[in-house]
C-alpha positions in Angstrom: -13.2 37.9 25.5 -13.1 34.5 23.9 -14.3 35.9 20.6 -11.2 38.1 20.3 -9.1 35.1 21.1 -10.9 33.0 18.5 -10.3 35.7 15.9 -6.7 35.9 16.9 -6.4 32.1 16.6 -8.0 32.2 13.2 -5.5 34.9 12.0 -2.6 32.7 13.2 -4.0 29.7 11.4 -4.6 31.7 8.2 -1.1 33.2 8.2 0.4 29.8 8.9 -1.6 28.3 6.0 -0.4 31.1 3.7 3.2 30.3 4.7 2.6 26.6 4.1 1.0 27.3 0.7 3.9 29.5 -0.3 6.2 26.6 0.7 4.2 24.3 -1.5 4.4 26.6 -4.5 8.1 27.0 -4.1 8.4 23.2 -3.8 6.5 22.5 -7.0 8.3 25.3 -8.8 11.6 23.8 -7.8 10.4 20.4 -9.0 9.5 21.9 -12.4 12.9 23.6 -12.7 14.7 20.5 -11.6 12.8 18.4 -14.1 13.7 20.8 -17.0 17.3 21.0 -15.9 17.4 17.2 -15.6 16.1 16.7 -19.0 18.8 18.6 -20.7 21.7 18.1 -18.3 22.6 15.1 -16.2 19.7 12.7 -16.5 17.1 12.2 -19.2 13.9 10.7 -17.7 12.5 8.3 -20.2 9.6 5.9 -19.7 10.3 3.1 -19.1 13.8 3.8 -17.6 16.4 2.8 -20.2 19.3 0.5 -19.6 22.2 2.7 -20.8 22.0 6.4 -21.4 25.0 8.7 -22.0 25.1 12.1 -20.3 23.5 14.7 -22.5 26.1 17.1 -24.1 23.8 20.0 -24.9 20.7 20.0 -27.2 19.5 20.9 -30.7 16.4 22.6 -31.8 13.7 20.5 -33.5 14.7 20.3 -37.2 12.3 22.2 -39.4 12.4 19.4 -42.0 13.8 15.9 -41.9 14.4 13.3 -44.5 14.0 9.6 -43.5 16.8 7.3 -44.6 15.5 3.7 -44.6 11.7 4.4 -44.5 10.9 1.8 -47.1 12.4 -1.1 -45.2 11.9 0.1 -41.6 9.0 -0.9 -39.3 5.9 0.8 -40.7 4.5 1.9 -37.3 7.9 3.5 -36.4 7.8 5.3 -39.8 4.2 6.6 -39.0 5.3 7.8 -35.6 8.3 9.6 -37.0 6.1 11.3 -39.6 3.7 12.5 -36.9 6.6 14.2 -35.1 8.4 16.0 -37.9 7.8 17.7 -41.3 9.1 15.3 -43.9 11.1 16.5 -46.9 12.6 14.5 -49.8 15.3 17.1 -50.2 18.9 16.2 -49.3 19.0 19.4 -47.3 16.5 17.9 -44.8 17.9 16.9 -41.4 18.8 13.1 -41.8 17.1 10.5 -39.6 18.4 7.0 -40.1 15.6 4.5 -39.3 15.4 0.7 -39.5 16.4 -2.7 -38.2 19.9 -4.2 -37.9 19.6 -6.0 -41.2 18.6 -2.9 -43.1 21.0 -1.1 -45.5 20.2 2.3 -44.0 21.6 1.4 -40.5 24.1 -1.3 -41.4 27.1 0.7 -40.1 25.3 1.1 -36.7 24.7 -2.6 -36.3 27.4 -3.1 -33.7 25.8 -0.4 -31.5 22.4 -2.2 -31.3 21.9 -4.4 -28.2 21.7 -8.0 -29.2 18.4 -8.4 -27.3 14.9 -8.9 -28.5 13.1 -5.5 -28.8 16.4 -3.7 -28.1 17.3 -0.5 -29.9 20.1 2.1 -30.3 19.2 5.8 -30.4 21.7 8.5 -31.2 20.9 12.2 -31.3 23.8 14.3 -32.8 24.1 17.8 -34.1 23.9 16.6 -37.7 21.8 13.4 -37.6 19.6 11.1 -35.6 19.8 7.3 -35.7 17.0 5.0 -34.5 18.1 1.4 -35.0 16.2 -1.6 -33.7 17.3 -5.2 -33.1 13.9 -6.0 -34.7 10.9 -4.1 -35.8 9.5 -3.8 -32.3 12.9 -2.4 -31.1 12.8 0.3 -33.9 9.3 1.2 -32.8 10.4 1.5 -29.1 13.3 3.6 -30.2 10.9 6.0 -31.9 8.7 6.1 -28.7 11.8 7.2 -26.8 12.6 9.9 -29.4 9.1 11.2 -29.1 9.5 11.5 -25.3 12.7 13.4 -25.7 11.2 16.0 -28.0 10.2 18.6 -25.4 9.4 22.3 -26.1 11.0 22.0 -29.5 14.3 20.7 -28.2 16.2 17.4 -28.4 19.1 16.5 -26.0 22.3 15.3 -27.6 22.9 11.7 -26.3 23.2 8.0 -27.0 20.9 5.3 -25.7 21.3 1.5 -25.8 18.1 -0.1 -24.5 16.3 -3.4 -24.2 13.7 -5.0 -21.8 14.6 -7.4 -18.9 11.4 -9.5 -19.2 10.2 -10.9 -22.5 6.4 -10.5 -22.1 5.3 -7.3 -20.3 1.7 -6.1 -20.0 -1.8 -6.5 -18.7 -4.2 -9.4 -18.2 -7.8 -8.3 -18.1 -8.7 -11.1 -15.8 -10.7 -9.5 -13.1 -14.3 -10.2 -11.9 -16.8 -7.5 -12.5 -17.8 -5.2 -15.4 -15.3 -5.9 -18.3 -13.7 -2.9 -20.0 -15.6 -1.6 -22.9 -14.3 -1.1 -26.5 -13.1 2.5 -25.9 -11.3 1.4 -22.7 -9.4 -1.3 -24.5 -8.4 1.0 -27.4 -7.1 3.5 -25.0 -5.2 0.8 -23.1 -3.6 -0.6 -26.2 -2.3 2.8 -27.2 -1.0 3.3 -23.7 0.9 0.0 -23.8 2.6 1.0 -27.1 3.7 4.3 -25.7 5.1 2.7 -22.5 6.7 -0.3 -24.3 4.4 -3.0 -23.0 4.0 -5.7 -25.5 1.2 -8.0 -24.2 -2.5 -7.7 -23.6 -4.3 -10.9 -22.4 -8.1 -10.9 -22.9 -9.7 -12.9 -20.2 -12.5 -11.0 -18.3 -14.3 -13.3 -16.0 -17.7 -12.0 -16.9 -17.4 -12.6 -20.7 -19.5 -15.8 -21.3 -17.7 -16.6 -24.6 -14.4 -16.6 -22.8 -15.6 -19.1 -20.2 -18.7 -21.2 -19.3 -21.3 -21.5 -20.6 -20.2 -20.5 -24.1 -16.5 -21.1 -24.4 -17.2 -23.6 -27.1 -19.3 -21.2 -29.2 -18.1 -18.5 -31.6 -18.6 -14.9 -30.7 -21.7 -13.2 -32.1 -21.0 -11.0 -35.1 -21.0 -7.7 -33.1 -18.5 -8.9 -30.5 -16.4 -10.7 -33.1 -16.1 -7.4 -35.1 -15.0 -5.6 -32.0 -12.3 -8.1 -31.2 -11.0 -8.0 -34.8 -10.7 -4.3 -34.6 -9.0 -4.5 -31.2 -6.4 -6.9 -32.6 -5.7 -4.4 -35.4 -5.2 -1.6 -32.8 -2.9 -3.9 -30.8 -0.8 -4.6 -33.9 -0.5 -0.9 -34.7 0.9 -0.5 -31.2 3.2 -3.6 -31.3 1.1 -5.3 -28.6 0.4 -9.1 -28.8 -3.3 -9.6 -28.3 -3.6 -12.9 -26.4 -7.1 -14.4 -26.3 -7.7 -16.7 -23.3 -10.2 -19.5 -23.0 -11.5 -20.7 -19.6 -13.1 -24.1 -20.0 -12.6 -25.6 -16.5 -16.1 -25.1 -15.2 -17.6 -27.8 -17.4 -14.9 -29.4 -19.5 -15.4 -33.0 -20.4 -11.7 -34.0 -21.0 -12.7 -35.8 -24.2 -11.9 -35.5 -27.9 -15.1 -33.5 -28.6 -14.0 -30.8 -26.1 -10.4 -30.7 -27.3 -11.6 -30.2 -30.8 -14.2 -27.6 -29.6 -11.3 -25.6 -28.1 -9.3 -25.8 -31.4 -12.4 -24.7 -33.3 -12.7 -21.7 -31.0 -9.1 -21.0 -31.5 -9.5 -21.2 -35.3 -12.4 -18.7 -35.1 -10.3 -16.3 -33.1 -7.4 -16.9 -35.5 -9.6 -15.8 -38.3 -10.2 -12.5 -36.4 -6.5 -11.9 -36.4 -5.5 -13.4 -33.0 -2.0 -14.9 -33.0 -1.5 -15.6 -29.2 -3.6 -17.8 -26.9 -4.0 -18.7 -23.2 -5.9 -21.4 -21.3 -7.2 -20.5 -17.8 -8.0 -23.2 -15.2 -8.1 -20.7 -12.3 -10.8 -20.5 -9.6 -12.4 -23.9 -10.4 -13.3 -26.8 -8.1 -10.2 -28.8 -7.0 -12.1 -31.9 -8.1 -11.7 -30.7 -11.7 -8.0 -29.7 -11.2 -6.4 -32.9 -12.6 -2.9 -31.8 -13.6 -2.3 -34.7 -16.0 -5.6 -34.0 -17.9 -4.8 -30.3 -18.0 -1.3 -30.9 -19.4 -2.7 -33.4 -22.0 -5.3 -30.7 -23.0 -2.7 -28.0 -23.4 -0.3 -30.2 -25.2 -3.0 -31.2 -27.6 -3.7 -27.6 -28.4 0.0 -26.9 -28.7 0.7 -29.9 -31.0 -2.4 -29.6 -33.2 -2.9 -25.8 -33.4 0.1 -23.7 -32.2 2.8 -25.7 -33.9 0.7 -26.2 -37.0 0.1 -22.5 -37.5 3.8 -21.6 -37.1 2.9 -17.9 -36.7 1.2 -18.3 -33.2 3.1 -17.4 -30.0 3.7 -20.0 -27.3 0.6 -21.0 -25.2 0.1 -19.6 -21.7 -1.5 -21.6 -18.9 -3.1 -20.3 -15.8 -3.1 -23.3 -13.5 -5.6 -24.1 -10.7 -2.9 -24.0 -8.1 -1.6 -20.6 -9.1 -0.1 -19.5 -5.8 2.0 -21.1 -3.1 -0.6 -21.0 -0.3 -2.9 -23.2 -2.4 -0.2 -25.6 -3.6 0.0 -29.1 -2.2 3.2 -30.3 -3.6 2.8 -33.7 -2.0 -0.3 -34.3 -4.2 1.8 -33.6 -7.3 -0.2 -31.0 -9.2 2.6 -28.5 -10.0 5.3 -31.2 -10.4 3.0 -33.0 -12.9 2.6 -29.8 -14.9 6.4 -29.3 -14.8 7.0 -32.8 -16.1 4.2 -33.2 -18.6 3.6 -29.8 -20.2 5.4 -29.1 -23.4 8.5 -27.0 -22.6 7.3 -24.0 -24.7 4.1 -23.5 -22.7 4.3 -20.7 -20.1 2.8 -21.2 -16.6 1.2 -18.2 -14.8 1.8 -17.5 -11.1 0.5 -14.9 -8.6 3.1 -15.4 -5.9 3.0 -16.8 -2.4 -0.7 -15.9 -2.1 -3.6 -14.9 -4.4 -2.7 -11.3 -3.8 1.0 -11.1 -3.1 4.3 -9.2 -3.4 6.7 -10.9 -5.8 10.1 -11.9 -4.5 13.1 -13.9 -5.6 12.7 -16.7 -3.0 9.1 -17.4 -4.1 10.1 -17.4 -7.8 12.9 -19.9 -7.2 10.4 -22.1 -5.4 7.9 -22.2 -8.2 10.4 -22.4 -11.0 11.9 -25.6 -9.6 8.5 -27.3 -9.6 7.2 -26.1 -13.0 10.7 -26.5 -14.6 10.5 -23.2 -16.4 10.5 -19.5 -15.5 7.3 -18.3 -14.0 4.9 -16.1 -16.0 3.7 -13.6 -13.4 0.1 -12.7 -13.0 0.4 -9.9 -10.5 -2.9 -9.1 -8.8 -2.4 -5.4 -8.5 -4.1 -3.0 -8.8 -7.1 -5.3 -9.2 -9.8 -4.4 -6.7 -12.5 -7.0 -7.5 -12.4 -8.2 -3.9 -12.5 -4.7 -2.4 -14.8 -2.9 -5.0 -15.6 0.0 -2.7 -12.0 1.1 -2.7 -9.7 2.6 -5.4 -6.1 1.5 -5.5 -4.2 4.6 -6.7 -0.9 4.2 -4.7 2.6 3.2 -5.8 3.3 -0.3 -7.2 5.8 -1.6 -4.7 6.6 -5.1 -3.3 8.4 -6.1 -6.5 11.9 -7.7 -6.2 14.5 -5.7 -8.1 16.9 -8.7 -8.2 14.7 -11.2 -10.0 15.0 -10.3 -13.6 16.4 -13.7 -14.5 13.5 -15.7 -13.0 10.4 -14.5 -15.0 9.3 -15.1 -18.5 6.5 -12.7 -18.3 5.0 -10.0 -16.0 1.3 -9.1 -16.3 -0.6 -6.7 -14.1 -4.3 -7.6 -13.4 -6.0 -4.2 -13.2 -9.1 -2.6 -11.8 -12.4 -2.6 -13.8 -11.6 1.2 -14.0 -9.3 1.3 -17.0 -8.1 4.9 -16.8 -7.5 4.7 -13.0 -5.5 1.5 -13.5 -3.0 3.3 -15.7 -1.3 4.8 -12.6 -0.2 1.3 -11.6 0.3 0.0 -15.2 2.7 2.8 -15.9 4.9 1.6 -13.0 4.6 -2.0 -14.1 5.9 -1.0 -17.5 8.9 0.7 -15.8 9.6 -2.3 -13.6 9.4 -5.0 -16.2 11.6 -3.1 -18.6 14.5 -2.3 -16.3 14.1 -4.2 -13.0 17.3 -3.2 -11.2 16.7 0.5 -11.8 13.0 0.4 -10.6 12.1 3.0 -8.0 8.4 2.6 -7.1 7.9 6.1 -5.6 9.6 7.9 -8.5 7.6 5.8 -11.0 4.4 6.7 -9.2 5.1 10.4 -9.3 5.7 10.2 -13.0 2.6 8.1 -13.5 0.4 10.8 -11.9 1.8 13.3 -14.3 1.3 11.0 -17.3 -2.4 10.3 -16.4 -3.4 13.7 -15.3 -0.8 16.1 -16.8 -2.5 19.5 -16.1 -3.9 18.7 -12.6 -1.3 16.3 -11.3 -0.8 18.1 -8.0 -4.5 17.8 -7.1 -4.6 14.3 -8.4 -1.7 13.4 -6.2 -3.6 14.7 -3.1 -6.4 12.4 -4.0 -4.3 9.4 -4.9 -2.2 9.5 -1.7 -5.4 9.1 0.4 -6.8 6.3 -1.9 -4.2 3.6 -1.8 -5.1 1.0 0.8 -7.6 -1.8 0.3 -9.1 -1.9 3.8 -9.6 -5.2 5.6 -10.0 -8.0 3.1 -10.0 -11.8 2.8 -6.5 -11.9 1.3 -4.9 -9.8 4.1 -3.2 -7.6 1.5 -2.7 -4.0 2.6 -1.0 -0.9 1.1 0.4 2.2 2.8 -1.9 5.2 2.6 -1.7 8.9 3.6 2.0 8.3 4.4 2.9 12.0 4.4 0.1 12.8 6.8 0.2 9.9 9.3 2.5 11.5 11.8 0.6 14.7 11.8 -2.7 12.8 12.3 -1.3 10.9 15.2 0.1 14.1 16.8 -3.2 15.9 16.3 -5.2 13.1 17.9 -2.9 12.9 20.9 -3.3 16.7 21.4 -7.1 16.4 21.2 -7.0 13.6 23.8 -4.7 15.6 26.1 -6.3 19.0 25.6 -2.8 20.4 25.0 -3.1 21.5 21.4 -0.9 23.7 19.3 -1.8 26.2 16.6 0.8 24.7 14.3 -0.7 21.2 14.5 -4.2 22.5 13.9 -3.0 24.5 10.9 -1.2 21.4 9.4 -4.4 19.3 9.8 -6.6 22.1 8.4 -4.2 22.4 5.4 -4.6 18.7 4.6 -8.4 18.9 4.8 -8.5 22.1 2.7 -6.3 20.4 0.1 -8.6 17.4 0.0 -11.6 19.7 -0.7 -9.6 21.6 -3.3 -8.5 18.4 -4.9 -12.0 17.0 -5.2 -13.5 20.3 -6.5 -10.7 20.8 -9.0 -10.7 17.3 -10.4 -14.5 17.2 -10.7 -14.4 20.3 -12.9 -11.3 19.2 -14.8 -11.3 18.4 -18.5 -7.8 17.0 -18.3 -8.8 13.3 -18.5 -12.7 13.0 -18.7 -12.7 9.2 -18.8 -10.7 9.1 -15.6 -12.9 11.7 -13.8 -16.0 9.8 -14.9 -14.6 6.6 -13.3 -13.6 8.1 -10.0 -16.4 10.6 -9.6 -18.1 8.8 -6.7 -14.9 8.8 -4.7 -14.2 12.4 -5.5 -17.6 13.4 -4.2 -17.0 11.4 -1.0 -13.4 12.8 -0.7 -14.7 16.3 -0.7 -17.3 15.5 2.0 -14.6 13.8 4.1 -12.3 16.8 3.9 -15.2 19.1 4.8 -16.1 17.1 7.8 -12.5 17.0 8.9 -12.2 20.8 8.6 -15.4 21.3 10.6 -14.0 18.9 13.2 -11.0 21.2 13.9 -13.4 24.1 14.6 -15.4 21.8 16.9 -12.2 21.5 18.9 -11.7 25.2 19.2 -15.4 25.7 20.2 -15.0 23.3 23.0 -11.8 24.9 24.1 -13.5 28.3 24.3 -16.5 26.9 26.1 -18.9 27.8 23.3 -21.6 25.1 23.8 -24.0 26.5 21.2 -21.4 26.7 18.5 -20.2 23.2 19.3 -23.6 21.8 18.9 -24.2 23.6 15.6 -20.9 22.2 14.3 -21.7 18.8 15.6 -25.0 18.8 13.8 -23.3 20.1 10.6 -20.8 17.2 10.7 -23.8 14.8 11.2 -25.3 16.2 8.0 -22.0 15.6 6.2 -21.8 12.0 7.4 -25.4 11.4 6.4 -24.6 12.6 2.9 -21.6 10.3 2.8 -23.8 7.4 4.0 -26.3 8.2 1.2 -23.5 8.3 -1.4 -22.1 5.0 -0.2 -25.5 3.4 -0.6 -26.4 4.9 -4.0 -23.1 5.1 -5.9 -21.0 2.2 -7.1 -23.7 -0.4 -6.3 -21.9 -3.6 -7.4 -23.2 -6.9 -6.0 -20.0 -7.7 -4.0 -18.6 -4.7 -2.1 -21.1 -1.9 -2.9 -20.3 1.6 -1.8 -17.6 4.2 -1.7 -14.7 4.3 0.8 -12.0 6.9 0.7 -9.2 7.8 3.1 -10.1 4.7 5.1 -6.7 4.0 6.6 -5.8 7.3 8.2 -8.1 10.2 7.4 -11.5 8.6 8.3 -10.2 6.9 11.5 -8.7 10.3 12.6 -12.0 12.1 12.1 -14.0 9.4 13.8 -11.6 9.0 16.8 -11.2 12.7 17.3 -15.0 13.2 17.0 -15.6 10.5 19.6 -13.0 12.1 22.0 -14.5 15.6 21.6 -18.0 14.2 22.2 -16.8 12.5 25.4 -15.1 15.7 26.6 -18.3 17.6 25.8 -20.4 15.1 27.8 -18.0 15.4 30.8 -18.1 19.2 30.7 -21.8 19.7 30.2 -23.2 16.5 31.6 -25.0 16.0 28.2 -24.7 13.0 26.0 -24.5 13.6 22.2 -25.7 11.0 19.7 -22.9 9.0 18.2 -22.3 9.9 14.5 -19.1 7.9 13.9 -19.5 5.0 11.5 -19.6 1.8 13.5 -20.6 -1.8 12.7 -20.8 -3.9 15.9 -21.4 -7.2 14.2 -18.6 -9.6 13.5 -17.6 -12.4 11.1 -17.7 -15.8 12.9 -15.4 -18.4 11.4 -12.5 -20.8 12.0 -11.4 -20.5 8.3 -8.2 -18.5 7.5 -9.6 -18.0 4.0 -12.4 -15.8 5.2 -11.5 -14.5 8.6 -10.6 -11.1 7.2 -13.6 -10.6 5.0 -15.4 -7.3 5.9 -18.9 -7.1 7.2 -21.6 -4.8 5.8 -24.6 -3.5 7.7 -27.4 -1.8 5.8 -31.2 -1.6 6.2 -31.0 -4.0 9.2 -29.2 -6.6 7.0 -25.8 -7.9 8.0 -23.8 -9.5 5.2 -20.4 -11.0 4.6 -18.4 -9.6 1.7 -18.5 -12.5 -0.9 -15.4 -14.5 -1.8 -14.4 -14.9 -5.4 -12.4 -18.0 -5.1 -13.4 -21.6 -4.3 -14.0 -21.9 -0.5 -12.4 -25.0 1.1 -14.1 -26.1 4.3 -12.4 -28.7 6.4 -14.3 -31.0 8.7 -16.0 -28.9 11.4 -15.1 -25.8 9.5 -17.7 -23.0 9.7 -18.4 -19.5 8.5 -21.1 -17.2 9.8 -22.0 -13.9 11.5 -21.9 -12.9 15.2 -24.7 -10.5 16.1 -23.7 -8.0 18.7 -25.8 -7.9 20.8 -28.2 -10.8 20.5 -31.0 -10.1 17.9 -34.2 -11.4 16.6 -33.5 -13.0 13.2 -36.1 -12.2 10.6 -34.6 -14.2 7.7 -31.2 -15.4 6.3 -29.9 -16.1 2.8 -26.9 -18.2 1.9 -25.6 -18.9 -1.6 -22.8 -21.5 -1.8 -22.8 -21.6 -5.6 -24.1 -25.2 -5.7 -27.2 -26.5 -7.6 -28.4 -28.4 -4.5 -28.0 -27.9 -0.8 -25.1 -30.2 0.1 -25.5 -33.1 2.5 -22.3 -32.2 4.3 -23.5 -28.8 5.4 -25.9 -27.5 8.1 -27.1 -24.0 8.9 -27.2 -23.5 12.7 -28.0 -20.8 15.2 -26.9 -20.3 18.8 -27.4 -17.8 21.6 -24.1 -18.5 23.4 -21.8 -20.2 20.9 -21.9 -23.5 22.8 -25.4 -24.9 22.2 -26.4 -25.0 18.5 -29.8 -25.6 16.9 -30.4 -26.5 13.2 -31.9 -23.6 11.3 -34.5 -24.9 8.9 -34.7 -23.5 5.4 -35.0 -24.4 1.7 -33.4 -23.7 -1.7 -35.0 -21.1 -4.0 -34.5 -20.9 -7.8 -31.3 -18.9 -7.5 -29.1 -21.4 -5.7 -29.9 -19.7 -2.4 -30.7 -21.3 0.9 -33.4 -19.2 2.6 -34.3 -19.4 6.3 -37.3 -17.6 7.9 -38.0 -15.8 11.1 -36.7 -17.3 14.4 -38.4 -17.0 17.8 -36.1 -15.7 20.5 -32.8 -13.9 20.5 -29.7 -15.3 18.8 -26.0 -14.3 18.7 -24.6 -16.6 16.0 -25.7 -17.8 12.6 -23.3 -20.2 10.8 -22.9 -22.7 8.0 -20.8 -25.7 9.2 -19.3 -28.8 7.5 -20.6 -31.7 9.5 -18.8 -34.4 7.4 -15.4 -35.9 8.2 -13.8 -34.6 5.0 -12.8 -31.3 3.5 -15.5 -29.9 1.2 -15.6 -27.2 -1.5 -18.2 -24.6 -2.3 -18.4 -20.8 -2.9 -19.3 -18.0 -0.6 -21.4 -15.8 -2.9 -23.9 -14.6 -0.3 -24.3 -14.8 3.4 -26.7 -12.4 5.0 -28.9 -12.1 8.1 -31.7 -9.6 8.5 -32.6 -8.6 12.0 -35.6 -7.0 13.6 
């Protein structure tokens, strides 16, 4: 009897899914039709969103041949781009395209139409001519990029555009910790910047030893120097300023020798073609963060190199106090920079915190102290503090009323260059036309730009890979926002036992789409570099969807009292979870947050919570306990430091470890950080790396069984700056490092692990 009902239920679900799929097809078809109509009717979607666009008044077909009027004096890269789009003819019968800058003879009569803004341009497409006129060479180039976007299916809309950027410097700072981008990544990025009207790339990867200690004083080896020279040339072809950054703060001596060493390094980079420079003093000990010395150092470089060269852009400084939460105005660091730094030097700023949204109030606060507009270093979509996650969601949290308060806006990306383009695309849109910025609309367009032929499946993946998970900075992003209500409804129905076919069908549809997305993208040739970067997460995403789909059948088996089928499904889900566990411990094995997490905000908790609930219901019905297969780490971080209280814990091979902290750790008197073992355990050994050459006198490593009575844990330093403690007799609940001095101390939290029996 129940089998007939089960078949009937499956038929209902299948038919419902067919209905939902048809709805989905109609939706995407309507989007495609609307997009086509939009292009040639009311609105022309251009990336980034232009300032002023007239309503299109029809369209013309792509001219068979064009003649360029002004090619000899116009921007050379704009001319190259134009020639790549059209067949060029010298005949006067060719369709005329007027191209050049405001001072050129070819476009002199259009000068009044050109916005009087740096990088601005005027674009006019008429039935008998096209005009691309820039306020400067870069403006002409950007006008051509817009014309290229408008040429769709052999048609051009008839319209006029007056356009310019809101923020002077717009782009990317490669400033993350982890594996730096390779040469091919950077070439692809620079071309992407040119196409999206970003004009700045700051080279400052933390793991380049010739950018920072120990070799910032030394010239690059020949191979690396050649690569940088070629990248500068690629940047120039795409109208991108290649900014090379030096990071001397770890071992600078503040003397004439080091000042001259920095200028010598700048000279070497200048010889490679670099015409823009930055100095980073971020993430160094506060003992070395003397604002007056930093200002003198920057001014020396400015006076003796930048101003002497005359063709070098203004210097950029990343200060040590680069966010509000770390700033101690009463000690004068930021005000000193504001008073002493040469006015032309830009000062970078991440916002109210290391990882932060950007708002007008925060910008007004910092600008008054540094006495200039902030040069934003936005730490998104950087994931070097949550390396087991991908950040593929929308770029939101940016104030659309703050265009007058920033001199620059740089996105710090992930170490995955192609995957970062989703966010970078949106940053380009924001920084160009701030008031018009719509984060969700920009995100939808970015998905299409990055994965044009499989954007629907890519969207399914991206929407479930947007949050960062718990982290030391407390910064979170929305995830699975279109599925959250359905997930909550489904879980409530599982708990109550009053479930609906429609709810199950909606949940199954989501899990099926996840499986389809992963399978389709893994076999896609649309963007091979992107698929190669995200493959570990795609593999995990497919397994997560498969385990969720099996879960819904587990619910039906319990409802129909089919104990044998329930146990088979339960075992199958266990196999899937074991495979996910193996993936997470073999793929993406970086030294900080190794592993692969996907769907961690909504999908994974839904599956684990529903599985736990169904297991409980099974045990109540059959008086038989099933082994738990939900991922669960009972151990906890133990600390009184706000800086580390949200750091995640990892448990693998009987070793509990704290996710490392990238920044300097400030430990007040009686401040402590450690691990709480739940329940009490036998400690086999512990390893702690504070990034110091010697174990500090102010610190002690202690253990406790109850959190009240503490015993010193004896250990010693090894050759890798690690304190190592051996096996302890008895059971302990807490292991901690504590500052026993009366003053605040500084160190790093590079490693803190405890191995248990």
